N, C-alpha and C positions, 0 to 999 in steps of 0.2 A: 775468777781464778784466785786461789788462796795464796797468801804470802809464802807459805812453805813450798808450794809448787813453783812459784816464780823464782825463789832463791835456788831451788834445785836446777831449774833450767839455766839460770845464769851461771851456776857452777859448772854445768856440763859445757856451756858455751865457752867459758874461760879455759877449761881443760883442753877442748878441741883447738882453740886459738893458740894456747901454749905449745901444744904438740906440733902444730903446723908451723909456728914461727920459730921454734927452738927445738928441732927434733933431737939433736945431740944431748942437750941439757935434759930433755924429757926422758930419754933412754937412760941417762945416768941416774936420774931420780928413781926410775923404776928398778934399776939394778941395785941401788942402795936400799930401797925399801924391801926388795926381795931378800937381800943379804941380812937385813935386820930381822925380818920375819924368820929366816932360817936359823939365825942365832938364838932368837927367843924360843923357837921350837926345840932346838937342841938343849937349851938350858932347862926347859920344862921337862923334857924327856929324862934328863939326868936327875932332876928333882924327884920325879915319879919313881925312877929306878932306885934311888937311894931310900925312898920310903919302904919299898918292898924288901929291901935287904935287911 
């Protein structure tokens, strides 16, 4: 098994462990990440819109 595959499996195991041991913190993390992505998408859309004007 390659090192890249082992690291990927360890990362998945850590995420599963984190979600099961701290579900509230995990949901807050997802909400914050989604909010950040939404903000970035809105800023990008505004930038593209200003180029066309």
